[in-house]
Structure formats: structure tokens, C-alpha cells
C-alpha positions as CSV (number, residue, x, y, z in Angstrom):
1,M,67.4,-146.4,-51.3
2,N,65.3,-148.5,-53.7
3,S,67.2,-150.3,-56.4
4,V,65.6,-151.8,-59.5
5,A,67.5,-154.2,-61.7
6,S,67.7,-152.9,-65.3
7,V,67.6,-155.2,-68.3
8,S,69.5,-153.5,-71.1
9,L,71.6,-154.5,-74.1
10,D,73.8,-151.4,-73.7
11,D,77.4,-152.3,-73.8
12,T,76.7,-155.5,-75.7
13,P,77.3,-156.2,-79.4
14,F,73.6,-157.0,-80.0
15,D,70.8,-154.9,-81.3
16,P,67.8,-154.4,-78.9
17,T,65.3,-154.4,-81.8
18,E,66.6,-157.7,-83.0
19,F,66.4,-159.0,-79.4
20,S,62.7,-157.9,-79.2
21,R,61.9,-159.6,-82.5
22,L,63.5,-162.8,-81.6
23,W,61.7,-163.1,-78.3
24,F,58.4,-162.0,-79.8
25,L,58.6,-164.8,-82.3
26,S,59.5,-167.2,-79.4
27,A,56.6,-166.0,-77.3
28,L,54.2,-166.3,-80.3
29,T,55.1,-169.9,-81.2
30,Y,56.1,-171.4,-77.8
31,G,53.9,-169.3,-75.6
32,V,50.8,-168.7,-77.6
33,G,50.7,-171.4,-80.3
34,D,51.8,-174.3,-78.3
35,I,49.8,-173.5,-75.2
36,V,46.6,-172.8,-77.1
37,T,46.8,-175.9,-79.2
38,T,47.8,-178.0,-76.2
39,L,44.8,-176.7,-74.2
40,A,42.5,-177.4,-77.2
41,L,43.8,-181.0,-77.4
42,V,43.8,-181.7,-73.7
43,G,40.4,-180.0,-73.1
44,Y,38.5,-181.3,-76.1
45,S,39.9,-184.5,-77.2
46,A,39.0,-187.7,-75.5
47,T,41.7,-189.7,-77.4
48,V,44.7,-187.5,-77.0
49,N,46.8,-186.9,-73.9
50,E,49.8,-184.7,-73.2
51,G,52.9,-186.6,-74.3
52,N,55.3,-184.8,-72.0
53,A,55.1,-186.5,-68.6
54,L,56.1,-183.4,-66.6
55,L,53.5,-181.3,-68.4
56,R,50.9,-184.0,-68.1
57,T,51.4,-184.1,-64.3
58,A,51.3,-180.3,-64.1
59,I,48.0,-180.2,-66.0
60,E,46.5,-183.0,-64.0
61,S,47.6,-181.4,-60.7
62,F,47.0,-177.7,-61.5
63,G,45.0,-177.5,-64.7
64,L,45.6,-174.7,-67.1
65,W,47.9,-172.9,-64.6
66,G,50.2,-175.8,-64.3
67,L,50.8,-175.8,-68.1
68,I,51.2,-172.0,-68.2
69,G,53.5,-172.0,-65.1
70,L,55.9,-174.6,-66.5
71,K,56.0,-172.9,-69.9
72,L,56.6,-169.6,-68.3
73,L,59.5,-171.1,-66.2
74,A,61.1,-172.5,-69.3
75,F,60.6,-169.3,-71.2
76,L,62.2,-167.2,-68.4
77,F,65.1,-169.6,-68.0
78,C,65.9,-169.3,-71.7
79,L,65.5,-165.6,-71.6
80,A,68.0,-165.4,-68.7
81,I,70.5,-167.5,-70.7
82,S,70.1,-165.3,-73.7
83,L,70.7,-162.1,-71.6
84,Y,73.7,-163.7,-70.1
85,G,75.0,-164.5,-73.6
86,A,74.4,-160.9,-74.7
87,R,76.4,-159.5,-71.8
88,D,79.1,-162.1,-72.4
89,G,79.2,-161.4,-76.1
90,D,78.4,-165.1,-76.8
91,S,76.3,-165.5,-80.0
92,A,75.4,-169.1,-79.3
93,L,74.0,-168.3,-75.9
94,Y,72.3,-165.2,-77.2
95,Y,70.6,-166.7,-80.3
96,G,70.3,-170.3,-79.2
97,P,67.5,-170.0,-76.6
98,P,65.0,-167.9,-78.6
99,A,65.7,-170.0,-81.7
100,M,65.2,-173.3,-79.8
101,L,61.9,-172.1,-78.3
102,A,60.6,-170.8,-81.6
103,L,61.4,-174.1,-83.3
104,V,60.0,-176.2,-80.6
105,G,56.9,-173.9,-80.4
106,A,56.4,-174.0,-84.2
107,F,56.8,-177.8,-84.3
108,T,54.5,-178.5,-81.4
109,T,51.9,-176.1,-82.7
110,V,51.8,-177.7,-86.1
111,Y,51.8,-181.2,-84.6
112,N,49.0,-180.3,-82.2
113,L,47.0,-178.8,-85.0
114,R,47.5,-182.0,-87.0
115,L,46.2,-184.0,-84.1
116,L,43.2,-181.7,-83.7
117,I,42.3,-181.9,-87.4
118,G,42.6,-185.7,-87.3
């Protein structure tokens, strides 16, 4: 028998539409904004280096895929925490991870854009 794990917010106090919107915003700022602006900086600026030592090492070792891989791991880890919080009915664990990623993503995107503009 083939069993597939299901991700559902059934039997939780949280709204699936809200969940989708929260994580879309996180993906947009942290996933797209931060990654695109970081790649633009690292790839096209001779004077700016990645400030995060772990990300810098990943980029130096694996290029674009190192950056994307680490960002994806962080994103999935936070998503797992949020789903756990939803199942446990814990608002802090539910809302905290997507809010944190969205704020970090928005900040780093704006900061990177500022560095690009000069």
C-alpha cells in the first residue's frame, strides 16, 4: 500500500487561505527578492561580497545552487515549524516563521538594492 503524507490545516484553528498568503509573501521576499538581489550583487559587483559567512562559503563552493540550497533549507525548516505550530494551536510558532522570513527577506532585498544602486 502506498501512503502519501498530507499537509492540511484541517482540525487546526487556522485558515488555509491565510496560511497560503503568509507563505507566499515569505517566498516573494525571502526566496525571490533576497536571492535575486544577492545574485546581482555577488555576480556583478567587484566591491561587494556576501556578508553571511555560511552563504559566502556555499556560493564559493557551489555557486548559485549553494545559495538556493541553503535558502531552501531555511525556508523548509521554517515551514515545518509553522505547520507544527498550526497542528499544536500555537500562534507564535504558526505566525513567527513566515513573519520572520518576510521581514528578513524584505530587509535584505532593500539593503541589497541600496548596495546595487550605490
